N, C-alpha and C positions, 0 to 999 in steps of 0.2 A: 018473561023467562026471569024464572027464579035463579039468581047469583048460586055460582056452583066454583068454590075453587079445590084443585089439584093440587096436594102438596106430593113432593117427590122427601119422601121420610127416610133418608138414609141418616144410617147414627141412633143416639141412646135416645128412649123417651123419655129420659127427665130433662132433654131440652125442651120438652113441649109441658115443662112444667114451671109457674113464676117462682121466685125468690122464697116467695112463703107455701110452695108447694101445691099450691093452686093449677088444675087442668086449661092451658091458654086456649084449647079446645072449646072450654065450656061456655056458653053462650054469643059465639058469635056470630053475627047478623046474617048467614049466608050457610050453604052446603056444605060438606068436608067430605073430600075423599081423599084416604092419603094412600101410595102406594108404598108398600113397606117392604122387608125380607122376612126370612124364616126367623132370622133371629131376633128381630125390635116387633115383629108382627104383633104378639101376643100383649106384651107391654102397652103396645100404641093401642091395641084392641081396649084398652082395659081403661085409658085414659076416660074421666067425665066430660062429658058431651056428647053430640049427636052426632058420628061419624063412618065413614064405611073405607073396609081396609079392602086391599087389593095385593094380595103377595108376588114380587117379580124378583128377578135376577138383576141385582144393576150389573152383571159383567152382559149381557142381552141387551142393550140399546134399541136394536130394529124391533125387537119382541116386545119392550117396553113403548115406544114409540104409537105400534099395533092397536096393542092393548088399550093406550089412552082414544086412538082413534074410536077403537068399537064402542069403550062407553060412553064418546061422546054425542055420537048417534042415538042415545036412550037417555041421559040426563045433561044437557049440555054442560061441559065445564065455559066457564068464562074468564076462569084465569086461571095460570100456571106458578106455583113457587118453590122456593126449596131454603134449607138456611144450611146446604152442603156445599161449600165452595168446588168439590170435585163433580158434583152434577148441576150445577148452575149451566154449561153448556148442553146438558139434555132438558134442563127445562126449557130452555132459549129453542132446542130444536121440535118441541112438543107442542109451543105457543106457533112455531112457524108453519106446523102440518096443522094446526086445530084452525088456525089464522086469528090469534088471540093478540091481546095487547099486551105489552111490557119488554122485557129488553128481547131483542130481536138477535139471534145466531152469532152474527159479524160484533152487534155491541157486549153480547158474555164475550167472545172471545177478546176483546180489546180490555175486558179486566180478569182475565186470565193469562193472556201473551206479556211478559213482562217487558220485551223488548218495545214489544208495539206499542204498550201502555207511555212507555220511557219516550217514544217518538213522536207521540203525541201531545204529551207536555214539554217537551223539547222544544216544539212551534208555539207553546202559550208562555213560553217565557216562563215554564217552572222548571226550579232546579233540579236536576236530575245527576245521579252519577254516569260517567262517563264509560259507556259499554257498548261491547261486542260481540255478535255470536261463537260459542267456543270454536265452533269449526272454520272460524279467520284465525289458524295461528299466528301468523304473522301480525295479525292486527292483536291479536290477546300478548303476545310478544313484546307487541311498543306499545298494550300499554302497564304492562310489568314492569318495562323501563321506564316507564313518566312517571308513574302514581309507587313505583316499588311497593306496593301490595295489593293484591286482587280478593276481587270476592266468586266465586264458581257455584253457580245455582241452576236449576232447572228451570229452564222456561216458565213451564206452567205448573211448579210445582207449588207446594203449600208444608204447613206444620214443621218448615225447618230441616227439612228432609236433604240429603246430598248437599248440603252446600260446606264449601269447603273454601279454608283461605290460604293463598298462596301468597308469601313472602321471597322468594328466590325462583332462578331457574331450575332446579334440582326441581322442587318440589312440584313447578310444572309438568316436567319430564313424568314427574312419576304419577301424575294425575291422567297425562295424554296416556300413560302406559297400560293405564286400568282397563281401558279398550271400549270406554263408554260411547254413545250416541252423539256425537259431538254435537248435530243438531237440534238435540233438546235441549243444552246448554247453555250459560250467557256467563261473560266475565264481565264485573267491574270493576272502577275503582275503590277502593277499602274506602268507607267513610267513618273519619274518626269521630264519633259524637255518641252520645244517649238515643236509645229507639225511645221510641213515643207512640202509641196507637190514637186513632183520632176515628171517632164512629158517628156516622152522619145516619137522619133520617130525613128523607128527601120525599118531596109532596113537589109536584109540579115543578121541577127543577131548581125549590127552593130548599135550605137545609131548615126543617124545622127545629130540629135540637141537635148539638153537636157535643158529643161527650169523650174528654182526652183523657189519657193515663200512660203513667210511665211504666216501664219493664226495668223494674231494681237490674242497675249494672249486676252483671254473674249470676243474675237468678232469671235471665229472660228467657223467650221463646229459641236463641240457639245454642242455651246451656245445656240441653238435655242431657247430652254424651257423657256430662260431667254428674250426673247424680242431684243436683243443686235445687231447690225450690223453685217453681217457675212462681214470681212472684210480682204483681201491680198494684197500682194505685192510682184515685185519681187525682187530675191537677187540678188545686182548688186556688193557684197563685194566678190574680188577673190578668197580667200582661203577658205572662207565658200562654195561659189559655184560650186569650185572645189571638195571639197571634199562630197558634194552631189553628183555630178554627177556622182564618182566613186562609193559611194556606190549604185545607181538606176544602174549603170554598174554591176556589181555583182550579182543582183538581178536579170537584164534582162538575164545574162549568166545562173544564175542558173535554173528558170524557161524555160529555153529555146524559148524565143518570138525570130521569125524571122522576120515578116514582119508586122508592127501595130504599135499602140500608145499605151505606159503607163501611169498610174495614181498613182504614188506612196506617200502614205506617211511615213514620219517617223518622230520620234523626237530627237530636240539635247539636250541633258543634259546640264545641269551647270556646269560639269567638261569636255566639247566638246564630248562627246561622242554617233555617230549617231547610236539610235537603230532603228529598223525596227516596223511597225503600219500594213501596209496592203499595197497591191496593186491590180490595176487592169487593164482590157484589153480591157482598154477606154480613149476615152479624158477627163478631168475633166469637170464638168459641174458649175452651178450657176455663169456663167461670165469667167470661166477661161482660155477656150478658146480664146475669144476676147482680155482677158486681157496679153496671150502670144502674141497674132496674132499682137496686139497692140505695143510690146515691141520688136518683133522678126523678125514680117515680113512674116511670115506664118501660115496659119490656120490649127489646126492640125486638123478639122474636114475632110476640102478638101485634108490635107495629107493621113489620113485614108483611105480615098476611093480610091485617085493615089495609093497607097500602096496593098490595097487589088486586086484591079483589076489588075495588073502588070506592073504599070505606076511610080515606086518610082525611076528607075533612072531619069524621069523627073522632079524631084524635087528639085529644088534649095534652098539654105540655103541663104538668103540676110546678108548683116552685120547689127547687131543688133544695133536698134536706143538709143542716149544717154539718162541719167537721168532713170527715174525711174517709171513703170506703174503698175496702181493698181486696185484694185474696192471694191465696199462697194454695200451689197444688203441686203434693208432695211427689218426687221423682225418686228413681232407682237405676245407679248405672249397672247393674248384675242385676242375672237372674238368679232367682231365689228361689226356696220354698220359705211363706210364712210360717213361724213357729209359734210368734206372740206379736200380735197387735193392739192397740189402744180401741175404746171402743165412741160410740157417735156420742154416747151417753157420760163419756167423759169431759164432755167438753158444751156444758152447760149455760154457760154464760150469756145476758140477753145481747149481747154485741155481738157477736157470731151467727149473723145470716142464714149461711147454709153450712152444714158440717157433714161430709159425705166418706167415709171410710171405704175405703173397695177392697179389701182385704179380711184375709182372716186364714185361723192357724188353720194350715195342711195344705192354702191356695198357695198354686205356682202362678210366679209372677214374673214373667218377659223383663226385661232391661227396658226400659223407653225407647221407642222408637221414632218417636216425634213430640214434641214438645209439648202437648197436653195428653200426656201418657202417666197416670196419675194414678199412687197407689192411695189418695185420699185429696180432699179439697175444702177451704175454708174459707167465705165470704165474710168479711170482717169489717165495723166500726172504729174509728179513734179520731183523737180530736186536729190532730195535725202530723207531720210525717215523723217525728221522735217518738210520740205518743204511738204511731202505725207500728215502727218498729219495735220499740218495747212491747208490744202483743204479739206483733211476728214471731221475736223468739222465744217468747213464753209461749205458744203455740206450738213452735217447732221443736222445741226441749221437751215438753210432755208427749208429742208424735211419737218422737226419735226416742226418748226414753224406754219407752212402751212396746219399741219395734225389737222382735230378734227375727233375722234372716238366716238361713243356710244355705250357702252357694251352691246352684246345682251344678 
């Protein structure tokens, strides 16, 4: 039987292109069908490489599953995947309905439910923040008394949406007064540390490659409401790199990932302790895949398709490049009409590998609603962290000097 991969392609079509702009679908050694929506369908259809497109409504999961079952009776699917965390569970439900290998619904939920993942990791002696369900107000208040500061966030959230920091009883009262469904939130001790992301390719339960990077403090995923850029850079210091990889390996083993990609976030405290934050069974977003590809020579989205389709043995891990690769995504804290903006051609240096400017004169751009809601994105190389910061400042000044916005 021919191999046939079903991809749940929610989101931008450009995530199906590599750092060099090539289509990730071109040359795949198996048949491909993409479930897409009316918005991204035309762009996905234009990608090089043979593939079929089925337009679906992501809000209607039963209809999507039924359509997968119907197509399966024609040219059967042999695997299902997605790059999108919000529909990792849907992909698992389709696998279950079709009797296909890969993450089960139960395993997929483990990579979405922040309370469940911490419970499993606690049993494996992985350091996690002390946490409880927000519906248990007495326990939340006890945590606040014990630690002095809490983080309240959705149990199944992503993109740093609806994350709130609480450091006194009045703030906690105000949060509960908002009337949110507390069953959908958790509260956990605030960890004083720098946040990192650790990205692993896993084959047969063994990490083939682990790529770690820092979220630069003050310009991380949580800072989108302030309008600061989203900035991340690869970790190249050997000792910290090794410690982060070891920590990721423990998490992967405890959660039972067999074949796929993980995007782990963890804190490194001032004393050097590594503390778990959360983990997803999908590649990182916001340009992270391109940053890793430029640094490590392998595209995690392409690798995930190969792993899910049973071609993991064909993945070759090239030698990593010298120097340091990082990214910067520009964000806005205000909704505004764009009066003037830079052009991609204004940034022609050969050390800039991805240059995306998603705004132009007359365009209305809402305020950033999540961590990767960008005005533009650059992935670029440097020699070390000091050199990276020099180039980051240079790009930032040029981008913002050319930007004029009129508040809506």
